[in-house]
C-alpha positions in Angstrom: 36.7 128.5 235.2 38.0 131.9 236.5 35.1 133.3 238.5 36.8 136.7 239.0 37.0 137.1 235.2 33.4 136.0 234.8 32.2 138.7 237.2 33.8 141.6 235.3 31.4 143.6 233.2 34.2 144.1 230.6 34.2 140.4 229.9 31.7 139.1 227.3 30.7 136.1 229.4 29.6 138.5 232.1 26.4 138.6 230.1 25.5 135.2 231.4 25.1 136.7 234.9 23.0 139.5 233.4 20.7 136.9 231.8 20.8 134.7 234.9 19.5 137.5 237.3 16.0 137.7 235.7 15.6 133.9 236.0 16.4 134.0 239.7 14.3 137.1 240.3 11.2 135.9 238.5 11.5 132.5 240.2 11.7 134.1 243.6 8.7 136.5 243.1 6.6 133.7 241.5 7.4 131.3 244.4 6.5 134.1 246.9 3.1 134.6 245.1 2.4 130.9 245.3 3.3 130.8 248.9 0.8 133.6 249.6 -1.8 131.7 247.6 -1.2 128.4 249.4 -0.6 130.1 252.8 -3.4 128.3 254.6 -2.1 124.9 253.5 1.5 125.4 254.5 3.3 124.8 257.8 4.4 128.2 259.3 7.8 127.2 260.6 11.4 126.5 259.3 9.8 124.9 256.3 9.1 128.2 254.6 12.8 129.4 254.5 13.8 125.9 253.3 11.2 126.2 250.5 13.0 129.3 249.2 16.5 127.9 249.7 15.7 124.6 247.8 13.7 126.7 245.3 16.8 128.8 244.6 18.8 125.6 243.9 16.1 124.4 241.6 15.9 127.8 239.8 19.7 127.7 239.3 19.5 124.2 237.9 16.8 125.3 235.4 18.9 128.3 234.5 21.9 126.2 233.7 19.9 124.7 230.8 18.1 127.9 229.9 21.4 129.7 229.4 23.0 127.1 227.1 22.0 129.0 223.9 23.3 132.3 225.3 26.6 130.7 226.4 27.1 129.2 222.9 26.3 132.5 221.2 28.5 134.6 223.5 31.5 132.3 222.9 31.1 132.0 219.2 29.8 135.4 218.0 32.6 137.4 216.2 33.8 140.5 218.0 33.1 142.7 215.0 29.4 141.8 215.2 29.3 142.1 219.0 30.7 145.6 218.9 28.0 147.1 216.6 25.2 149.3 217.8 22.7 147.0 216.0 23.9 144.1 218.1 23.5 146.1 221.3 19.9 146.7 220.4 19.5 143.0 219.6 20.7 142.1 223.1 18.0 144.3 224.6 15.5 142.5 222.4 16.9 139.2 223.5 16.6 140.2 227.1 12.9 141.3 226.5 12.3 137.9 224.9 13.8 136.1 227.8 11.7 138.1 230.3 8.6 137.4 228.2 9.3 133.6 228.3 9.7 133.8 232.0 6.6 135.8 232.6 4.6 133.7 230.2 5.7 130.5 231.9 4.8 131.9 235.2 1.3 132.8 234.0 0.9 129.4 232.5 2.0 127.8 235.8 -0.4 130.0 237.8 -3.2 128.6 235.6 -1.9 125.1 236.0 -1.7 125.5 239.8 -5.3 126.7 239.8 -6.3 123.5 238.1 -4.0 120.9 239.7 -2.4 122.5 242.8 1.1 121.6 241.6 4.0 123.1 239.6 4.4 121.8 236.1 4.7 118.0 236.1 3.8 114.9 234.1 0.3 116.2 233.4 1.7 119.2 231.7 3.8 116.9 229.5 0.7 114.9 228.6 -1.3 118.0 227.7 1.5 119.5 225.5 0.8 116.7 223.0 -2.9 117.8 222.6 -2.4 121.5 221.8 -5.7 121.9 220.0 -7.9 121.0 222.9 -5.7 122.6 225.5 -5.4 125.9 223.6 -9.1 126.0 222.9 -9.8 125.3 226.5 -7.5 128.2 227.6 -9.0 130.5 225.0 -12.5 129.8 226.3 -11.5 130.0 230.0 -9.3 133.1 230.2 -8.9 136.5 228.5 -5.8 135.3 226.6 -5.2 138.4 224.4 -5.1 140.9 227.2 -2.9 138.6 229.3 -0.4 138.1 226.5 -0.4 141.9 225.7 0.2 142.7 229.4 3.0 140.2 229.6 4.7 141.5 226.5 4.4 145.1 227.7 5.8 144.2 231.1 8.7 142.3 229.4 9.6 145.3 227.2 9.5 147.8 230.1 11.6 145.6 232.4 14.1 144.9 229.6 14.5 148.6 228.8 14.9 149.6 232.4 17.4 146.7 233.0 19.4 147.7 229.9 19.9 151.2 231.2 22.0 150.0 234.1 25.6 150.9 233.8 26.8 147.3 234.0 24.6 146.2 231.1 25.9 149.1 229.0 29.5 148.3 229.9 29.0 144.7 229.0 27.6 145.5 225.5 30.8 147.4 224.8 33.2 144.6 226.0 35.9 143.2 223.8 37.0 139.7 224.8 39.3 137.4 222.8 38.2 133.9 221.8 40.7 132.2 224.1 39.3 134.1 227.1 35.8 133.3 226.0 36.5 129.6 225.8 38.2 129.5 229.2 34.9 130.6 230.8 32.4 129.3 228.3 33.4 125.6 228.2 33.1 125.1 232.0 29.7 126.9 231.9 28.5 124.5 229.3 29.5 121.6 231.6 27.2 122.8 234.4 24.0 121.3 232.9 25.7 118.0 232.6 26.7 118.0 236.2 23.3 119.2 237.2 21.5 116.4 235.5 23.7 113.9 237.4 23.7 115.6 240.8 20.1 117.0 240.9 17.1 115.3 239.4 13.4 115.0 240.4 14.2 112.1 242.7 17.2 113.7 244.5 15.5 116.9 245.5 14.9 117.2 249.3 11.5 115.9 250.5 9.0 117.9 252.5 6.3 116.3 254.6 3.9 118.9 253.3 3.2 118.3 249.6 2.4 122.0 249.0 5.8 122.9 250.4 7.5 120.3 248.2 5.7 121.6 245.1 6.6 125.2 245.9 10.3 124.3 246.2 10.4 123.1 242.6 11.1 125.0 239.4 8.3 124.4 237.0 10.4 124.4 233.9 13.0 122.0 235.4 10.2 119.6 236.6 8.5 119.8 233.2 11.6 118.4 231.4 12.3 116.0 234.3 8.8 114.6 233.9 9.2 114.4 230.1 12.4 112.3 230.7 10.8 110.1 233.3 7.4 109.5 231.8 7.8 105.7 232.1 9.4 104.1 235.2 10.7 100.6 235.4 9.3 99.1 238.5 12.3 97.0 239.5 14.7 99.9 238.9 12.9 102.6 240.8 10.7 100.8 243.4 11.3 98.3 246.3 10.6 94.9 244.8 10.4 91.4 246.1 11.1 87.8 245.1 8.5 86.8 242.5 7.8 83.6 244.4 6.6 85.6 247.4 4.6 88.1 245.3 3.0 85.3 243.3 1.7 83.6 246.4 0.5 86.9 247.9 -1.2 88.2 244.8 -3.4 85.1 244.7 -4.5 85.8 248.2 -5.2 89.4 247.4 -7.3 88.9 244.3 -9.2 85.9 245.4 -12.9 85.8 246.1 -15.4 83.1 247.1 -16.1 81.9 243.6 -12.5 81.9 242.2 -10.4 79.0 241.2 -6.8 79.6 240.2 -5.0 78.3 237.2 -1.4 77.1 237.1 -0.2 79.0 234.1 3.4 80.3 234.6 3.8 84.0 234.6 0.2 84.8 235.4 -0.3 84.2 239.2 -3.4 86.3 239.1 -5.2 84.2 236.5 -8.2 82.4 237.8 -11.6 81.0 236.7 -14.6 82.9 238.0 -17.5 80.4 238.4 -20.8 82.0 239.2 -22.8 78.7 239.0 -26.0 80.5 237.8 -27.6 81.2 234.5 -25.7 83.9 232.7 -27.7 87.1 231.9 -27.4 89.1 228.7 -28.7 92.5 230.0 -27.6 95.7 228.3 -25.0 97.8 230.0 -24.6 101.6 229.7 -21.6 102.7 231.8 -21.4 106.5 232.1 -18.0 107.7 233.2 -18.5 111.3 234.4 -15.6 113.8 234.1 -14.2 115.0 237.4 -17.2 114.0 239.6 -16.0 114.1 243.2 -18.2 112.2 245.6 -18.5 115.3 247.8 -20.5 117.1 245.0 -23.4 114.8 245.6 -26.1 115.3 248.3 -25.9 111.5 248.8 -22.4 112.2 250.3 -23.4 115.1 252.4 -23.2 118.1 250.0 -25.9 120.7 250.8 -25.6 122.9 247.7 -28.3 121.0 245.8 -26.2 120.5 242.8 -27.2 116.9 242.0 -30.9 116.3 242.6 -31.1 113.7 239.8 -28.0 111.7 240.9 -29.3 111.9 244.5 -32.6 110.4 243.5 -30.8 107.7 241.5 -28.6 106.9 244.5 -31.6 106.1 246.6 -32.7 103.6 243.9 -29.4 102.0 243.1 -26.6 99.9 244.5 -24.7 102.9 246.0 -21.0 102.3 246.8 -20.1 105.0 249.3 -16.4 104.3 249.7 -15.2 103.9 246.1 -11.7 105.4 245.3 -10.4 106.3 241.9 -7.0 104.9 241.1 -5.6 108.2 239.8 -6.1 111.9 239.0 -6.4 111.8 235.2 -9.1 110.6 232.8 -6.7 108.1 231.3 -6.2 106.5 234.8 -9.9 106.1 235.1 -10.2 104.5 231.7 -7.2 102.2 232.5 -8.7 101.0 235.7 -12.3 100.7 234.5 -11.3 98.9 231.3 -8.2 96.8 232.3 -8.9 96.5 236.0 -5.2 97.0 236.7 -3.4 99.0 239.4 -2.1 102.4 238.3 1.2 101.5 236.8 4.1 103.9 237.4 4.8 106.4 234.6 2.3 107.1 231.9 -1.0 105.2 231.8 -1.2 102.1 229.7 -3.9 103.9 227.7 -1.1 106.0 226.2 1.5 103.4 225.7 2.1 101.7 222.3 1.4 98.2 223.6 -2.0 99.1 225.2 -3.8 95.9 224.1 -1.6 93.3 225.8 -3.7 93.0 229.0 -7.1 91.4 229.4 -9.8 94.0 229.1 -13.5 94.3 229.6 -13.8 94.7 225.8 -12.4 91.2 225.2 -14.6 89.7 228.0 -17.8 91.2 226.8 -17.0 90.2 223.2 -16.7 86.6 224.3 -20.2 87.0 225.7 -21.7 88.1 222.4 -21.6 91.9 222.7 -20.0 94.5 220.5 -18.8 97.1 223.0 -18.9 100.7 222.0 -16.9 103.7 223.3 -18.7 107.0 223.1 -16.9 110.3 223.6 -18.1 113.8 223.0 -14.8 115.1 221.8 -12.2 113.9 219.3 -11.0 110.5 220.5 -7.4 111.0 219.3 -7.1 113.0 222.5 -5.2 111.1 225.2 -5.0 108.2 222.7 -8.5 107.1 223.6 -9.6 105.8 220.1 -6.4 103.8 219.7 -6.8 102.3 223.2 -10.4 101.4 223.0 -10.2 100.2 219.3 -7.3 97.9 220.2 -9.3 96.5 223.1 -12.4 95.4 221.1 -14.6 98.6 221.2 -16.2 100.2 218.3 -15.7 104.0 218.4 -18.3 106.8 218.3 -16.8 110.2 218.8 -17.2 113.7 217.4 -15.3 112.8 214.2 -17.7 110.0 213.5 -21.0 111.9 214.1 -22.7 114.4 211.8 -22.6 118.1 212.8 -26.3 118.4 212.1 -28.4 118.4 215.3 -25.5 119.2 217.7 -26.9 121.6 220.4 -23.6 122.8 221.9 -19.8 122.4 221.7 -16.8 123.8 223.5 -13.1 123.1 223.5 -13.6 119.5 224.8 -16.5 118.4 222.6 -20.2 118.3 222.4 -22.5 118.8 225.4 -23.5 115.8 227.5 -27.0 116.1 226.1 -25.7 115.6 222.6 -23.5 112.7 223.7 -26.4 111.0 225.4 -28.5 111.5 222.2 -25.9 109.4 220.3 -26.1 106.7 223.0 -29.9 106.6 222.8 -30.0 106.4 219.0 -27.4 103.6 219.0 -29.3 101.6 221.7 -32.5 101.9 219.8 -30.8 100.6 216.7 -29.2 97.7 218.5 -32.5 96.8 220.2 -34.3 96.8 216.8 -31.7 94.3 215.5 -32.0 92.1 218.7 -28.4 92.8 219.8 -27.4 93.4 223.4 -25.3 96.5 223.9 -22.4 97.4 226.2 -21.4 101.0 226.2 -18.5 103.0 227.7 -19.7 106.6 227.7 -17.1 109.3 228.6 -18.5 112.8 229.3 -16.8 116.2 229.0 -19.1 118.9 230.3 -17.8 118.9 233.9 -14.5 120.5 232.9 -13.1 123.9 232.5 -14.2 126.2 230.8 -17.5 125.0 232.5 -19.7 126.0 229.6 -22.9 124.2 228.5 -26.2 125.0 226.8 -27.9 128.1 228.3 -31.3 127.9 230.0 -30.9 124.4 231.3 -30.2 125.1 234.9 -30.3 128.2 237.2 -26.5 128.8 237.1 -25.2 130.7 234.0 -22.7 128.8 231.8 -19.0 129.5 232.2 -19.3 130.8 235.8 -17.5 127.9 237.6 -17.5 124.3 238.6 -20.8 124.4 240.5 -22.7 125.1 237.3 -20.9 122.4 235.4 -21.7 119.8 238.1 -25.4 120.9 238.1 -25.6 120.7 234.3 -23.9 117.3 234.4 -26.6 116.1 236.8 -29.3 117.7 234.6 -28.1 115.9 231.5 -27.9 112.5 233.3 -31.5 113.0 234.7 -32.8 113.9 231.2 -31.0 110.8 229.7 -32.4 108.4 232.3 -35.9 109.8 231.7 -35.6 109.4 228.0 -34.2 105.8 228.4 -37.2 105.0 230.7 -39.5 105.4 227.7 -37.6 102.9 225.7 -38.6 99.2 225.5 -35.0 98.2 226.4 -35.0 100.1 229.7 -36.1 97.3 232.0 -33.3 95.0 230.6 -30.5 97.6 231.0 -28.0 98.1 233.8 -26.8 101.7 234.1 -23.4 102.2 235.8 -22.6 105.8 236.8 -19.0 106.4 238.0 -16.4 109.1 237.8 -13.0 109.0 236.1 -11.4 110.9 238.9 -12.1 113.8 241.4 -12.3 117.4 240.4 -9.2 118.3 242.5 -6.2 116.1 243.4 -4.2 118.6 245.5 -3.8 118.1 249.2 -1.4 118.6 252.1 0.0 115.1 251.4 1.0 113.6 248.1 -1.7 110.9 248.1 -4.7 112.7 249.8 -7.2 109.9 250.2 -10.2 112.3 250.3 -9.2 113.6 246.9 -9.7 110.1 245.3 -13.3 109.4 246.6 -15.8 109.1 243.8 -19.4 107.9 243.5 -20.4 104.5 242.0 -24.1 103.9 241.3 -25.4 100.7 239.6 -29.0 101.4 238.6 -31.5 98.9 237.2 -34.8 99.3 239.0 -36.4 96.3 237.4 -33.4 94.0 238.0 -31.4 95.1 241.1 -32.7 96.1 244.6 -31.3 99.3 246.1 -28.6 98.8 248.6 -25.9 101.0 250.3 -22.5 99.4 250.4 -19.9 101.1 252.6 -16.9 98.8 252.3 -13.7 100.3 250.8 -13.5 99.6 247.1 -11.4 100.5 244.1 -12.2 101.5 240.5 -10.5 98.3 239.4 -13.4 96.4 241.1 -16.2 98.0 239.0 -16.0 95.6 236.0 -15.7 92.4 238.1 -18.6 93.5 240.2 -20.7 94.2 237.1 -19.9 90.8 235.6 -20.9 89.2 238.9 -24.3 90.9 238.8 -24.7 89.4 235.3 -23.8 85.9 236.7 -20.9 85.6 234.2 -18.3 82.8 234.5 -15.0 83.7 232.7 -11.3 83.3 232.9 -10.0 86.4 234.7 -6.6 88.2 234.7 -8.2 91.2 236.2 -6.7 92.6 239.4 -10.1 93.8 240.7 -12.7 91.6 242.5 -16.5 91.3 242.6 -17.3 93.4 245.6 -20.4 91.2 246.3 -18.1 88.2 246.7 -15.4 89.8 249.0 -15.3 88.8 252.6 -15.5 91.3 255.4 -12.1 92.7 256.4 -10.6 92.1 252.9 -11.5 95.5 251.4 -8.7 97.7 249.9 -8.2 100.4 247.3 -5.2 101.3 245.1 -4.4 105.0 244.5 -1.5 106.7 242.9 0.1 109.5 240.9 2.5 108.7 238.1 5.2 108.1 240.7 3.7 107.4 244.1 1.9 104.0 244.4 -0.5 103.6 247.3 -2.4 100.7 248.8 -5.2 101.7 251.3 -6.4 98.8 253.5 -9.7 98.4 255.1 -8.3 99.6 258.4 -7.4 102.9 256.8 -3.7 102.2 256.7 -2.1 103.7 253.6 1.2 102.1 252.4 3.1 104.1 249.7 5.9 102.9 247.4 8.3 105.7 246.4 10.4 105.8 243.2 13.6 105.8 245.2 13.0 102.3 246.5 11.7 103.6 249.8 8.3 103.1 251.5 6.1 105.1 253.8 3.0 104.4 255.8 0.2 106.6 257.1 -2.9 106.1 259.2 -5.8 107.8 257.5 -8.4 109.6 259.6 -11.5 109.9 257.4 -13.3 112.3 259.7 -10.4 114.8 259.8 -8.9 114.0 256.4 -5.6 113.7 258.1 -2.8 111.2 257.4 -0.4 110.4 260.3 2.9 108.8 259.5 3.7 105.4 260.9 6.5 102.9 260.6 5.9 100.8 257.5 4.8 97.2 258.3 6.4 94.4 256.3 3.1 92.7 255.6 1.5 95.9 254.2 4.6 96.7 252.1 4.6 93.2 250.6 0.9 93.6 249.7 1.6 96.8 247.9 4.6 95.3 246.1 2.5 92.2 245.1 -0.1 94.4 243.4 2.2 96.8 241.6 5.1 94.5 240.8 2.8 91.7 239.4 0.9 94.2 237.2 4.1 95.9 236.0 5.8 92.6 235.2 2.7 91.3 233.4 2.5 94.4 231.2 6.2 94.5 230.5 6.5 90.9 229.6 3.6 91.0 227.2 4.6 94.3 225.7 8.0 92.9 224.9 6.5 89.7 223.3 4.2 91.8 221.2 7.1 93.7 219.5 
């Protein structure tokens, strides 16, 4: 490629530089705005210049893809068309359209950062599939029409001003032969190919501060990289180990006092849980609360008074004070609570085609004579919920299955929590009347942007922020428990209240432990004495603990354990993103498996929320591999056999 030719404004391919400049300029300004926004979380040293340098490389990589259509057009467009006045006007329109895309993407990323504290990533890919809910949520949360109008006006003004520059006018009057266009255009079209080989999401430089790393990315580039890498083969991307070693270790990691292991090949985690007592057939209502961070509750030190009902229940429940979610998305919470499995790399099993190949709570409770029901206030096709729960033995009750009559309130995500709990109460009354025990998985939606709920319920107006949504969530739970208390089935029912994930997952490190802590309350005043349990625990332990309270004996392939049967010093939690896989031990050592076959280790200080890097220990690394490799292999093997 002749660079000197490409720089001449009288060469048609010079237009690529004209269209490249806005990408670099918008990328720089947007990154600068994000740096200002995240200033308090960033190190103020050489890291900041490096953020902009690496960011420039990321923007250029993104531009190499973005400019493909322009390169093809500029090479192939006939000269007689290119020389017309109409075509010159169309080039200004094309420039305005490019600027609008760049500004619109930046605005969308600003909103995304506000929600997740990251540039576009795998979550954005997930949300793109569910445009109805996402668009409705945005329409209810932001003044979309004025924003779009402002972006369009800005794009037009910038394009007109840019087009008045002498070099742009000279370029639109250029006359370049096809041979000269090909000499420049063909090498340009090779740049994206070289970029995809030399620069991907895994080869970008790492920063010790996760905010700095996110700011160095290009959102558009990372979006497509996440789309490409939405499933990660464990053995290809992560440090693995001899299955003979991991099989032995996983048995030690999932054992508990009343477990007896089988000898079936390929399932080292399979064991028989023997409780040795009369099995109980109490009803179970498990409420999974959207985005309920532990630090919203007064029981965990909050002083805003947002959760008076949950705080009262906490004093009357088994309260687990050191419970960690496995991930940062609802589907991760569903995966861990239903399958009791570590957070597998890539997309959640909930969203994979073979999502019924693992043992689930649905199959276990069906064996005990229950018909489990999944309740969801929205449309359960979102995040593949209905397919997942239906395949795993649950009946489905969502907005599509319920009559519109009697619904008090709806927003982008579904009906209010009050409406949802009304469905649960009606179903429980009907089951009780027929002498059937019930096991319900209830997924709420009210504690979610746009934070709207029925007016007049609490002293915070709807739509004003997270605090109001949390307080309404608490109000609806309190109202539900009081209504249930009047039912004849109340004294024979166990209520489990747990979150799917925290409200915010962003932190200065990639796996900020404090952003995974959620509440777990097991409430049954006639059946279970209140107790505070402070040992480290994982979401994958919720189902085995519940089955233990019911004195159930069963064959288990669950990776969680009954927390009432775990010996002191054996506590742990599994946390992850779709790429980073973490194991937090009871001594607050966090071991992380990275998708480039590397490992890292940190000592977590709960008081300060700090994580100090340490040299990874072989034993801790083996434990992490044993959990994640065994789970990934089990799923992969069964998924292949189901095809």
